[in-house]
N, C-alpha and C positions, 0 to 999 in steps of 0.2 A: 752321335755317329761313331761307327767303328772304323778305324783306319785299316787300309789295305797293306798287307806286308808281302814281301816277295823276294828276298835274298838278292840274287844277281840281277833280277829284273829291274832293280833300282837304277841300273845304268841305262835303261831304255828311256825314250821320251816319256814324259809323265802321263799325258792324257791324249787320247784319240777322241776328239769331240765330233759328234755326228748329230745333225739336225735333219730329220726326214719330214718333208711336207708332202702335200698332195701333188705338187707340180715340180718340185726340185729337191735336191739333197745337197747340204753343205757339209764338208768334212775338213777338219783342221787337226794338225799334229802340233802339240804344245810341249815345250821343254819344261823341266822342273822349275825354272826361274820365271815362267810365264811368257817366254818368248815364243812367237809363232814361227815354227820351223817350216810349215807348208800349209796351204789352204786351197781348197778347190770347190767349185760349184758345178753340179752335174744334174742329170735327169733324176726323176723321183725313184726312190727305192722303196716306196710305200708298199707294205704287204697287202693293203687294201686295193691300191690302184693297179699294181702289176703282179701281185702274188709273191709269196715268200721266196721262191726259188729264183725268179728273175730279179727280185729286189735285192737279195743278198749278193747275187752275181754282180749287179751294178755297184753295190757298195764296195765289194772287194776291189773292183777295178778302180774306183775313185781313191781308195786308200793306197793302192799301189802307186798311183800317180802322185799322191801327196808325199809318199815316202821318197819317190824320185826327186821331187822338188827339194826335199830336205837333205838330199845327198845320201840317202840310206838305201840298202838293198830292198827293192820292192817285194821280193819273195820271202824275206825273212819273217819268221813268226816266233813270238809275238812282236808286233810293231810298237807297242806301248804298254806301260804298266796297267792302264785302265782305259777301257772304252766306255764313254758316256753317250748313250744312244737315246736321244729324245725324238719321239715320233708322234705325228698325228695318228689317231686310231688305236693307241694303246689305252683302251677304255675299260676293258674287263681283265680280271686276273688271267683268264685264258689267253688274251692277247700278249700279256707280259710273259707268260710261260713260253709261248710259242717263239716270240722274238728273242728271249734270253737263250733258248736252246739253239736257235739258228745262229745267233751271234757267237756263242761259245764254239759252235761247230767250225766257224771260220778260223778260229785261233788268232784273231787279229790282236787280241790283248790278253794280258795275264789275268785280268779281272774285268768284270762287266757290270754295267749299271744300265738298266732299261726302264725308262719312265715315259709318261705321256708328255707331249710337247708343252702343256701348261706349266709343268715344272721348269722347263727351260725358259719359257716366257717370263715367269715370275722372277727367276734368278737373274735373267738378263736385264730386267727392268728396275731392279732395286739392289742396293748394296746389302740388303738384309737377306736372311734365309727364311723369312716368314712374310706373310701378307696374302694378297688375293690376286689372281690373274684371270682375266676373262679374255679368251681368244675368240675372235670373230673373223674367220676367213671365209672359206666356202661354206662351212658350218659354224657351230658355236659350242664352246665348252668353258668350263670354269674350274678353278682349283683354289682352295683356301688352306693355308698352313698357319697354325697358331705359334706363338713364341715358344711353347713347350713341345712343339713337334706334332701335335694332333692335326689330322688332315680331314678336310671336307671335299669329297669328290662327287661327281655326277656321272650317270651312265653315258649320257651324250650319244645316244644311238639314233638320233633323228626324231621323226614324228612319233615313233613307237615309245619313246621315253619322254614325250612332252616338250620336245625342243622346237624352237622357232628362232630364226635369225641367221646371221652370216649372209654371204653373197647369194646362197641358194634360196633362202627364205625371202630376202628382199627382192631378188630378181624375179621369182615367181609372183610375188605380190605386185611388182611393177607391171609384169605382163598381164596379170589378171585385171589390174586397173585400166590398162590400155584397151583391152578387149571390151570390158564393161562400159567404158566411156564411148566406144564406137557403137555398141549395140543398144545402149540406152538403159542398161541395168544399173549403171553407176554414174556418179557425177563426172562432168567433163574434166579432162586433164590433158596437159600437153604431152604426156606419155603416149597418148594415142598416136601422135605423130613421130616423136623421137625414138620410141622403141622399135617400131618396124623399120624406120629409116636406117637404124644402126645395122640391120641385117640385110639391107638392100631390098626390102619388101614394101609394097605399097600400103598395106593395111594391117592393123593389129590382128584381125581374125585370120588373115592369110598367113601370118607368122605362126600363130598357134596351130593351124592346120599343118604347116610345113614341119613343125617340130613333132607333131603327132604322127606324121607319116614318115619321119626320119630323113626328110630332105635337108633339114637343118638339125644338127645334133642337139638333142634335148639338153645335154649338160652345158650348153652355151648360155642357158638362162642366167648363169652367174654374171654374164657380161652386162646384164641389165641393171645391176645394182648401182654402178656409178651414174647411170642415166637418171636413176631415182634421186640420188643426192643432187645432181645438177638441176633437176626440175624443182626440187625443194628450195634450192638456193635462188631460183628465179621466182619464188613466191607461189608455186603450185601447191594448193591446199591438200590435194590427194597425195602427192609425193611427200609432203611434209608429214602427213599422218603416218605413212609407212616408216619414215625416218624416226619419228617419235616412238613408234612401236618398237623399233630396234633399240632405241635408247632405254625404254622401259624394260625390255628383256635383259639388257646388260645389267641394269639395276637389280632386277629380280634375281639373277644368278649371283651377283656379288653380294647382295643383301642376304641371300639365303646362306652363303658361306660364312659371312660375318656373324650372323645369328647362331648358326650351328656351332661355331667355335667360340661363342660368347666373347666376341671382340668389339662389342658396341662401344665400350668405354676406352678402348685402346686407339692407337693411331696407325692402323694398318695402311701400308702402301697398296693401292689398287691399280694394278698394271693392266692397261688396255693394249692387247697385242693382236696382230693379224691384219689382213688387207683392208677390212672395213674401216679400220681406224687410221688409214691413210687419207681419208676424206678430210677436207678443210671445211668444216661446217660448224661455226661457233654455237648456234642454238642446240645442236646435237650434243656437244660436250657439256654445255651448260645444263642441259636436262639430266645428263648422266651424273654430273657433279652434285646437283641438288638432290637427286634421288639417293645417292650414296651417303651424302651428308645427313640425310634423314635417318639412315641406318646406323651410322657411326660418325658423329660430328667432327671428330679429329682425323678422320681418314684423309689420306692424300692420294688424289687420282693423278696418274701419269700415263702418257702414251709411250709405248716402247719405241725407242729411237735406235737402239743397238740391234745388230742382227741377232736372231734367236740363238745362233750357235754359241754366242758368248755365254748364254745360260748353260748350255751343255758343258762347255769347258769349265765353268765355275762349279757346277755340280760335281764334275769329275774331281776337281781339286778338293772340294769339301769332303767327298767320300774318301779320297786317297789318303788324306791326312787325319780324318776323323774330327776336324774342327773347321769353322768357317775360314775361307781363304783369306790370308793376311792382306790388308789394304794395299800394300805396295805391289804385291804380286797381282792382285785384282786390277789395279790401275794399269800395270804394264800389259796385261792380257787384253783389257778393253781397248787400249791404244793400238794394239796390233791387229785385233779382229774387228775391222770396220766394214761398213757396207762397200766402200771402195775396194778394200782388199778382197772381199769375197767376189765382187763382180769381175775382178781381174781373172779369177779362177775359171 
């Protein structure tokens, strides 16, 4: 890693950490000693969800509020030595170039780092700078980093790049299972009742027609994913099959990254991040664990418990100093950037 240098900018807060998801944006301003000077949670600034112009206007507003929390002039530029911007949808080099250009245009920091949110999830989930991260939120993605810095990435563009999983995939599979149970094309499942009931609709077919005609927003199908996990926990075989398919997909992504980076004989940490891993379903995690152990017997599977913005902040310090963040600084930063702290923002 190459350190960032900047003369008088060293007097500024060290890192402006930014985590942009599809539904929210977290921003934190971190001092050189790892102290959290300000932190806030706001609406999404995703270039995919709201467009770059609106997204960066939202981001600037959030940064100004964080600066005010820290007792700093919200209009002063730059606000930090380095902005570490981790975002969903930074999948292609063109995405990275676009967002880097837009971030530099804001002048929020003296230097910028723009990466996919898998990097933040990996760094937040382990005290190492290498390993594997699978994010399963509304969609699914994966990143692998070897001990020598080699990277395994995936396009993660949805159906067109061979993806399945996340709340979108599981939700649509759950809706399909409910409809097929009703019309006889598929086996019986309690999803036939629980899925339409969630939307206040009498029958599964009525729900699919309502989504087709726009009376119920199509993108609400992600709300079905928790219903699938709940049905699986109640012993529903169809729902369990969908959950098993997701577990196998997680293994496929992580296993591919491990093999591509030749880490089968190492002990990579495999971080599971994103909303789908909030589910409490022991068979789901047991299936994932067994599959990953088959690819790398010494691998350690862990669910992300810290807010992903911790990863953005640590990536910022790693880049700022050109070396992995010292343990004492990392510990202080983790203690200050908690879910409770971010939810207060």
